[in-house]
C-alpha positions as CSV (number, residue, x, y, z in Angstrom):
1,M,-188.8,-194.7,-41.3
2,K,-187.1,-192.1,-43.4
3,L,-190.2,-191.6,-45.4
4,T,-192.2,-191.0,-42.3
5,L,-189.7,-188.4,-41.0
6,L,-189.7,-186.7,-44.3
7,N,-193.5,-186.5,-44.3
8,L,-193.4,-185.0,-40.8
9,N,-190.8,-182.4,-41.8
10,I,-192.8,-181.4,-44.9
11,R,-195.9,-181.1,-42.7
12,W,-194.1,-179.0,-40.2
13,T,-192.5,-176.9,-42.9
14,L,-195.8,-176.3,-44.6
15,T,-197.5,-175.4,-41.3
16,I,-194.7,-173.0,-40.4
17,L,-194.8,-171.4,-43.9
18,T,-198.6,-171.1,-43.7
19,L,-198.4,-169.4,-40.2
20,L,-195.7,-167.0,-41.5
21,S,-197.8,-166.1,-44.6
22,I,-200.8,-165.4,-42.4
23,A,-198.6,-163.3,-40.1
24,V,-197.3,-161.3,-43.1
25,L,-200.7,-160.8,-44.6
26,A,-202.1,-159.8,-41.2
27,S,-199.4,-157.2,-40.7
28,C,-200.1,-155.7,-44.1
29,T,-203.8,-155.3,-43.4
30,T,-203.3,-153.8,-39.9
31,A,-200.5,-151.4,-41.0
32,K,-201.2,-148.2,-42.9
33,K,-204.2,-148.4,-45.0
34,A,-204.4,-147.1,-48.5
35,T,-206.2,-143.8,-48.7
36,V,-209.0,-143.3,-51.1
37,P,-208.1,-140.6,-53.7
38,A,-210.1,-137.4,-53.4
39,T,-212.9,-137.0,-55.9
40,V,-212.0,-134.6,-58.6
41,T,-214.8,-132.6,-60.2
42,V,-214.2,-131.7,-63.8
43,N,-216.3,-128.9,-65.3
44,I,-216.5,-129.3,-69.0
45,P,-217.3,-126.0,-70.5
46,D,-220.2,-125.7,-72.8
47,T,-219.1,-125.9,-76.4
48,I,-219.5,-122.8,-78.4
49,E,-221.6,-123.3,-81.5
50,I,-220.6,-121.5,-84.6
51,Y,-223.4,-121.4,-87.3
52,S,-222.9,-121.6,-91.0
53,C,-223.4,-117.9,-91.4
54,G,-220.6,-117.3,-88.9
55,F,-222.8,-116.4,-85.9
56,E,-221.4,-117.3,-82.5
57,P,-223.4,-116.9,-79.3
58,G,-222.1,-114.4,-76.8
59,T,-222.8,-111.0,-75.3
60,Y,-223.9,-108.2,-77.6
61,S,-224.5,-104.7,-76.3
62,G,-225.3,-101.1,-77.4
63,T,-227.8,-98.3,-77.1
64,L,-230.8,-98.9,-79.3
65,P,-233.3,-96.2,-80.2
66,C,-236.4,-96.2,-78.1
67,F,-239.7,-94.5,-78.2
68,G,-242.2,-93.3,-75.6
69,D,-242.4,-95.3,-72.5
70,E,-239.4,-97.6,-73.5
71,C,-237.0,-94.7,-72.9
72,G,-238.0,-93.8,-69.4
73,E,-237.1,-90.4,-67.9
74,S,-233.4,-90.5,-68.8
75,G,-233.4,-91.6,-72.4
76,A,-232.3,-94.8,-74.1
77,P,-230.9,-97.5,-71.8
78,L,-227.9,-99.7,-72.6
79,T,-229.3,-102.9,-74.1
80,T,-227.3,-106.1,-73.4
81,L,-228.3,-109.4,-75.0
82,F,-226.6,-112.5,-73.5
83,L,-227.1,-115.2,-76.1
84,G,-226.0,-118.3,-74.2
85,T,-225.6,-121.9,-74.9
86,K,-228.7,-124.2,-75.2
87,Q,-230.5,-121.2,-76.7
88,Q,-230.9,-119.4,-73.3
89,L,-231.1,-115.6,-73.4
90,T,-231.1,-112.7,-71.0
91,K,-231.8,-109.2,-72.1
92,T,-230.6,-106.5,-69.7
93,L,-231.6,-102.9,-69.8
94,S,-229.3,-100.6,-67.7
95,K,-228.6,-97.0,-67.2
96,E,-225.5,-95.5,-65.7
97,Q,-224.3,-98.9,-64.2
98,Q,-227.8,-99.5,-62.7
99,I,-229.8,-102.4,-64.0
100,I,-233.4,-101.4,-64.9
101,K,-234.6,-104.9,-65.8
102,H,-233.7,-108.5,-66.8
103,I,-235.8,-110.2,-69.4
104,P,-235.3,-113.9,-69.9
105,G,-236.1,-115.8,-73.0
106,K,-234.9,-118.2,-75.7
107,W,-233.3,-117.6,-79.1
108,Q,-232.9,-119.5,-82.3
109,I,-231.2,-119.0,-85.7
110,R,-233.5,-118.8,-88.7
111,E,-232.8,-118.5,-92.4
112,D,-230.4,-115.8,-93.5
113,C,-228.8,-115.7,-90.1
114,I,-231.8,-114.0,-88.5
115,I,-231.9,-114.5,-84.7
116,Q,-235.5,-114.9,-83.4
117,I,-235.9,-114.1,-79.7
118,N,-238.9,-115.4,-77.8
119,Y,-239.5,-113.8,-74.5
120,Q,-241.5,-115.4,-71.7
121,D,-244.3,-112.9,-72.0
122,G,-244.9,-114.1,-75.6
123,T,-243.3,-111.1,-77.4
124,Q,-240.6,-111.6,-80.1
125,E,-237.7,-109.7,-81.4
126,Y,-235.6,-110.2,-84.5
127,Y,-231.9,-109.5,-85.1
128,K,-229.7,-110.2,-88.1
129,F,-226.1,-111.1,-87.7
130,H,-223.5,-109.3,-89.9
131,E,-220.4,-111.5,-90.1
132,G,-217.7,-109.1,-91.2
133,V,-218.4,-106.6,-88.3
134,N,-219.5,-109.1,-85.6
135,K,-222.6,-107.1,-84.9
136,I,-226.3,-107.9,-84.8
137,E,-228.9,-105.5,-86.2
138,R,-232.4,-105.1,-84.7
139,L,-235.1,-105.8,-87.3
140,N,-238.8,-104.9,-87.4
141,S,-241.5,-107.4,-86.9
142,S,-241.4,-108.2,-90.7
143,R,-237.7,-109.2,-90.2
144,E,-236.5,-106.2,-92.2
145,S,-234.2,-103.4,-91.4
146,F,-235.8,-100.2,-90.0
147,P,-236.1,-97.5,-92.6
148,G,-234.5,-94.1,-92.3
149,A,-231.6,-92.5,-90.5
150,L,-232.2,-94.1,-87.2
151,N,-231.3,-97.5,-88.6
152,K,-227.6,-96.9,-88.1
153,H,-228.3,-97.0,-84.3
154,N,-230.0,-100.4,-84.4
155,Y,-226.8,-102.4,-83.9
156,L,-225.4,-104.3,-80.9
157,S,-221.7,-105.0,-80.9
158,K,-220.2,-108.3,-79.7
159,S,-218.3,-108.0,-76.4
160,I,-215.0,-109.8,-76.3
């Protein structure tokens, strides 16, 4: 008889413990629910490439000599080249804080740190990077410096 009573007590004890466990778990799931953390967007900046010749993409600007129709009515415009990451380029011509035109294109580094710019209309320009002064020099179509006194004005300086 003792064995039977003990078996009954164990069954009742297990039943009560099971019901209590279910009640505790049910209260946990019906109480405050965990909130999902907000999504965080991390913008990883484009890495800046520095080439073996010391060239670093960025913004270069200055007033380059112009001839004929290039100059417009008010003389040479300010030329700004934004040499961006992934070889994207925008050339901006502006005069007295007013943008005259934006010209999109692509750029690439050639031998001797010559920057070749290919515009969407098929035209090309060449610049040479000068490491010590952080400037780029506009070159002629033969990838050489322009001759004469005007050449000292064919430089764009890097903006910081």
